[in-house]
C-alpha positions in Angstrom: 123.1 31.8 38.0 122.7 33.7 35.0 123.7 31.8 31.8 125.5 33.9 29.3 128.8 34.3 27.7 131.2 36.2 30.1 134.8 37.4 29.6 135.3 35.2 26.6 136.5 35.6 23.1 134.3 32.8 21.8 132.5 35.4 19.6 135.5 35.1 17.2 134.7 31.5 16.6 131.0 32.4 15.9 132.3 34.7 13.2 134.2 31.8 11.7 137.6 33.3 12.7 139.1 30.0 13.6 143.0 29.6 13.4 144.2 27.9 10.3 146.1 25.3 12.1 142.9 24.1 13.8 141.0 24.1 10.6 143.7 21.9 9.0 143.2 19.4 11.9 139.5 19.4 11.3 139.8 19.1 7.5 142.2 16.2 7.7 140.0 14.5 10.3 137.0 14.8 8.0 139.0 13.1 5.1 139.9 10.3 7.6 136.4 9.9 8.7 135.2 9.5 5.2 137.8 6.9 4.3 137.5 4.9 7.5 135.1 1.9 7.6 132.4 1.6 10.3 132.9 -1.0 13.0 132.5 -4.7 12.1 131.3 -7.5 14.2 134.3 -9.7 13.3 136.7 -7.2 14.6 138.1 -8.3 18.0 138.0 -4.7 19.3 134.2 -4.8 18.9 133.7 -8.2 20.4 130.2 -8.6 22.0 129.3 -5.1 21.0 125.8 -4.6 19.6 127.0 -2.5 16.6 123.5 -2.2 15.0 122.3 -0.3 18.1 124.7 2.6 17.3 123.4 5.7 15.5 126.0 8.4 14.7 124.9 10.0 11.5 122.3 12.6 10.8 123.0 14.8 13.8 123.2 18.6 13.7 125.9 20.5 15.8 125.5 23.6 17.8 121.7 24.1 17.7 120.8 27.0 20.2 119.3 26.1 23.5 115.8 27.3 24.1 115.0 29.7 26.8 112.8 27.1 28.6 115.9 24.7 28.6 118.1 27.4 29.9 115.8 27.7 32.8 116.1 24.0 33.5 119.8 24.2 33.4 119.9 27.0 35.9 118.2 24.7 38.5 121.2 22.4 38.5 123.5 25.0 40.2 122.7 24.9 44.0 126.2 26.1 44.9 128.8 28.5 43.6 132.2 27.0 42.5 135.0 28.9 44.2 137.3 28.4 41.3 135.6 28.7 37.9 132.9 27.0 35.9 132.2 26.5 32.2 128.7 25.4 30.9 127.8 24.4 27.4 124.4 23.5 25.9 124.6 21.7 22.6 128.2 22.7 22.3 127.3 26.5 22.6 129.0 28.3 25.4 126.4 29.4 27.9 128.4 30.5 31.0 132.1 31.0 31.7 133.2 32.1 35.1 137.0 32.9 34.9 139.3 32.0 37.6 140.5 34.5 40.2 142.9 37.2 39.4 145.4 35.6 41.9 145.4 32.2 40.0 145.8 34.1 36.7 148.8 35.9 38.0 150.3 32.5 39.0 150.0 31.4 35.4 146.9 29.1 35.7 144.7 28.9 32.6 141.1 27.7 32.8 139.6 28.4 29.4 136.9 27.3 26.9 138.6 25.4 24.3 138.0 27.8 21.4 139.4 30.6 23.4 142.5 28.6 24.1 142.9 27.7 20.4 143.0 31.4 19.7 145.0 32.6 22.8 147.5 29.8 23.5 148.2 28.0 20.2 151.7 27.0 21.1 150.6 25.2 24.3 147.8 23.4 22.5 149.9 22.4 19.6 152.4 20.8 22.0 149.7 18.5 23.7 146.4 18.3 21.9 146.0 15.2 19.6 149.6 14.1 20.1 148.5 10.6 19.5 145.5 8.4 18.5 143.1 8.3 21.3 140.8 5.4 20.1 141.1 1.7 20.8 139.0 0.5 17.9 136.8 3.5 17.3 139.0 5.1 14.8 136.2 6.4 12.7 134.5 7.9 15.6 137.6 9.6 16.8 138.0 11.2 13.4 134.4 12.3 13.6 135.1 14.0 17.0 138.3 15.7 15.6 136.4 17.0 12.6 133.7 18.6 14.7 135.2 19.6 18.1 135.3 23.3 19.1 133.7 23.2 22.5 135.5 21.9 25.6 137.9 23.1 28.1 141.7 23.8 28.5 143.3 23.7 32.0 147.0 24.5 32.5 148.6 24.5 35.9 152.3 25.7 36.1 155.1 24.3 38.1 154.4 23.9 41.9 151.0 25.4 41.8 148.6 23.4 44.0 144.8 23.9 43.7 142.7 22.0 46.2 139.1 22.9 45.0 137.5 21.3 41.9 137.1 23.1 38.6 133.8 22.2 37.1 132.6 21.9 33.5 129.0 21.0 32.3 128.0 19.6 28.8 124.3 19.6 28.2 122.4 18.0 25.4 118.8 19.1 24.7 117.4 17.7 21.5 117.3 14.3 19.8 118.8 15.5 16.5 121.9 17.2 18.2 125.4 16.0 18.0 128.0 17.3 20.6 131.8 16.9 20.3 133.6 18.4 23.4 137.3 18.0 24.0 139.0 18.4 27.4 142.7 19.1 27.7 144.4 19.1 31.1 148.2 19.9 31.5 149.9 19.8 34.8 153.5 20.9 35.1 155.9 19.6 37.6 154.9 19.5 41.2 151.4 20.9 40.5 148.0 19.7 41.7 144.5 20.1 40.4 141.0 18.5 40.5 138.3 18.6 37.8 134.7 17.4 37.6 133.1 16.9 34.2 129.3 16.6 33.9 127.6 15.2 30.8 123.8 15.6 31.1 120.6 15.7 29.0 118.1 18.5 29.6 115.2 16.5 28.3 114.3 12.8 28.0 115.2 12.8 24.2 118.0 11.3 22.3 121.0 12.7 20.7 124.7 11.9 20.1 127.9 12.7 22.0 131.4 12.0 21.0 133.8 13.4 23.6 137.5 13.2 24.5 139.7 13.8 27.5 143.5 14.3 27.3 145.4 14.6 30.6 149.3 15.2 30.8 150.9 14.9 34.1 154.5 16.1 34.6 156.8 15.0 37.3 155.4 14.8 40.8 152.1 16.4 39.8 148.8 15.2 41.2 145.5 15.1 39.2 142.0 14.0 40.2 139.4 13.7 37.5 135.6 12.9 38.2 133.3 12.4 35.2 129.6 12.0 35.7 127.4 10.9 32.7 123.7 11.0 32.8 122.5 11.2 29.2 118.8 10.6 28.2 117.8 7.0 27.6 118.1 7.2 23.8 121.5 9.0 23.5 124.4 7.3 21.9 127.8 8.3 23.3 131.5 7.8 22.9 134.1 8.9 25.3 137.9 8.7 24.6 140.3 9.2 27.5 144.2 9.4 27.5 146.1 9.9 30.7 150.0 10.3 30.5 151.6 10.0 34.0 155.1 11.3 34.4 157.8 10.5 36.9 156.5 10.2 40.5 153.2 11.8 39.3 149.8 10.6 40.6 146.6 10.3 38.7 143.1 9.3 40.0 140.0 9.2 37.8 136.4 8.1 38.4 133.8 7.6 35.7 130.1 7.5 36.8 127.8 6.2 34.1 124.0 5.9 34.2 122.5 7.2 31.0 122.4 6.6 27.3 121.2 3.6 25.2 124.7 2.8 23.9 127.8 4.1 25.6 131.4 3.3 24.6 134.4 4.2 26.8 137.9 3.8 25.5 140.4 4.7 28.1 144.3 4.6 27.8 146.5 5.1 30.9 150.1 5.3 30.2 152.8 5.3 33.0 155.6 6.9 31.2 157.8 8.0 34.1 159.5 6.0 36.8 157.5 6.0 40.0 154.4 7.1 38.5 151.0 5.8 39.8 147.4 5.7 38.4 144.0 4.7 39.7 141.2 4.3 37.2 137.7 3.7 38.7 134.3 3.2 37.1 130.8 2.8 38.6 127.9 2.0 36.2 124.2 1.5 36.6 122.7 -0.3 33.5 119.0 -0.6 33.1 116.4 -1.5 30.6 118.2 -2.2 27.2 121.2 0.0 27.9 124.6 -1.1 26.7 127.9 0.0 28.3 131.0 -0.9 26.3 134.2 -0.4 28.2 137.6 -0.8 26.7 140.8 0.0 28.8 144.5 -0.2 28.4 147.1 0.2 31.1 150.5 0.9 29.5 153.6 0.6 31.8 156.7 1.9 29.9 158.9 2.9 32.9 160.1 1.1 36.0 158.6 1.2 39.5 155.2 2.2 38.3 151.8 1.3 39.7 148.3 1.1 38.2 145.0 0.0 39.9 141.9 -0.3 37.7 138.5 -1.2 39.2 135.2 -1.2 37.0 132.0 -2.1 38.8 128.8 -2.5 37.0 125.2 -3.1 38.2 122.9 -4.6 35.6 119.1 -4.5 35.7 116.4 -5.8 33.3 117.9 -6.6 29.8 121.0 -4.3 30.2 124.4 -5.4 28.8 128.0 -4.6 29.7 131.3 -5.4 28.0 134.5 -4.9 29.7 137.7 -5.5 27.8 140.9 -4.5 29.6 144.6 -5.0 28.9 147.7 -4.5 30.9 150.8 -3.8 28.8 154.2 -3.9 30.5 157.2 -3.1 28.3 160.7 -4.8 28.8 162.1 -1.7 30.6 159.2 -1.4 33.0 160.8 -3.7 35.7 159.2 -3.6 39.2 155.8 -2.8 37.8 152.8 -3.3 40.0 149.5 -3.5 38.0 146.1 -4.6 39.0 142.9 -4.8 36.9 139.5 -5.9 38.2 136.0 -6.0 36.7 133.1 -6.8 39.1 129.5 -7.1 37.8 126.3 -7.5 39.9 123.4 -9.0 37.9 120.0 -8.0 39.0 118.0 -8.6 35.8 116.9 -12.0 34.4 118.0 -11.1 30.9 121.0 -9.0 31.8 124.4 -9.9 30.2 127.9 -9.1 31.5 130.9 -9.9 29.4 134.5 -9.6 30.8 137.7 -9.9 28.9 140.7 -9.1 31.0 144.2 -9.6 29.6 147.9 -9.3 30.2 150.9 -8.5 27.8 154.0 -8.7 30.0 157.5 -8.2 28.4 159.4 -7.7 31.7 160.4 -10.4 34.1 160.3 -8.6 37.5 156.7 -7.4 37.9 153.6 -8.0 39.9 150.6 -8.0 37.6 147.2 -9.5 38.4 143.8 -9.3 36.8 140.3 -10.7 37.5 136.6 -10.6 36.7 133.6 -11.7 38.9 129.9 -11.8 37.9 127.2 -12.6 40.5 123.8 -11.9 41.8 122.4 -11.4 45.3 122.9 -14.2 47.7 119.7 -16.0 48.7 120.6 -15.6 52.3 121.1 -11.9 52.0 117.7 -11.5 50.2 116.0 -13.7 52.9 117.6 -11.7 55.7 116.3 -8.4 54.2 112.8 -9.7 53.6 112.6 -11.0 57.2 113.0 -7.3 58.3 110.3 -6.0 56.0 112.5 -4.6 53.2 110.9 -5.4 49.9 113.1 -7.1 47.3 113.2 -4.1 44.8 114.2 -1.7 47.6 116.9 -4.1 48.9 118.4 -4.5 45.4 118.8 -0.7 45.0 120.2 -0.2 48.4 122.6 -3.1 47.8 123.5 -1.6 44.4 124.7 1.6 45.9 126.7 -0.2 48.5 128.3 -2.3 45.7 129.3 0.8 43.7 130.4 2.8 46.8 133.8 1.0 46.8 134.8 3.0 43.7 133.3 6.4 44.8 134.7 6.3 48.3 138.3 6.1 47.0 138.0 9.8 46.1 140.1 12.0 48.3 137.5 14.8 48.4 134.7 13.4 50.7 132.3 16.3 49.7 132.4 15.2 46.1 132.2 11.5 47.0 129.2 12.1 49.2 127.5 14.1 46.4 128.1 11.3 43.9 126.6 8.7 46.3 123.6 10.9 46.7 123.4 11.0 42.9 123.4 7.3 42.7 120.7 7.0 45.3 118.6 9.4 43.3 119.1 7.5 40.0 117.8 4.4 41.6 115.1 6.3 43.5 116.2 4.8 46.8 
């Protein structure tokens, strides 16, 4: 694969020809950022978080990727995507493979964000930044809005079904770089699409990432999202996610996390149409002194809606996880069926897992359950493995992949699921 700009109008942005309406958003966001206070330990939305670990200032955006790092990126493309691919390095567009002419004639849009800002302003104005994305990280969301120009826009018209995955890569190469990608996915009535996002570091250096995902699913649409994060060990990262599920629509999302020193995820899933359903999954491997701060909100605002959330974490060494989840059911959301589960596997003597599941129910005919479990390997299982000559470190890693597989195997696409399981094996060097 040759990395280069292809069939893109992104050069307009490089010449500072950015639409005024987008500049207005960025300008207001910068004012908001300067006025908002940093997070405080006494804030309930930051309970258990190691705030002093977070570094978000002093980073430079859009530093060019070196030729040697471009060569490294090329090695990560063993297959060709049959739909389209977009690759960024330090928020610079490196590669853009447009979708087929057939899909274009059907009205499908798969575009770098800056192109979409220029070419489809009315569509973007209708959806992007419709509401606050953050759940406590208001200052960081403002930082994201004030900087974002990279990212992707996917629009799927009514009744268009796409089986293959779109793929987008965001690479970070240097410790002094900040990246701020924004992904906007809009599916019209009866449509279907799948997307895989990849957040990776080229080198074992630090850096900062503040990303956002917005997904809007109209009536009877189906959307599957996979996000794989493997930042270098000193990266600080934030990821905001908002999914709005319309009538009889179906959403499935999987977040795989293994990198970074501090990582905060804030995810809202709103069931706004009767009969809508959403599944939210997360598989995380935390090692050394990593911290994964997970905040979720399942909002049921229509009747006969279903949500199922499962976050599984494996903790080694002195790693730390925080899961704080809330299910909110409005008075009109009768017949809601909502489930929330956080399961933690502790494999480090100094590891720490914190779970804060919660319910806010204002309807009287619902089925809502939540739970959290934290445990380690059973002595019997460990004894059984050692009797068969499997060293404890090897067994722990094998067991960990099996523990996380429950989330991964819920993907409908077995090829992607197997690829992610292989990825988890490689991360643990099994």
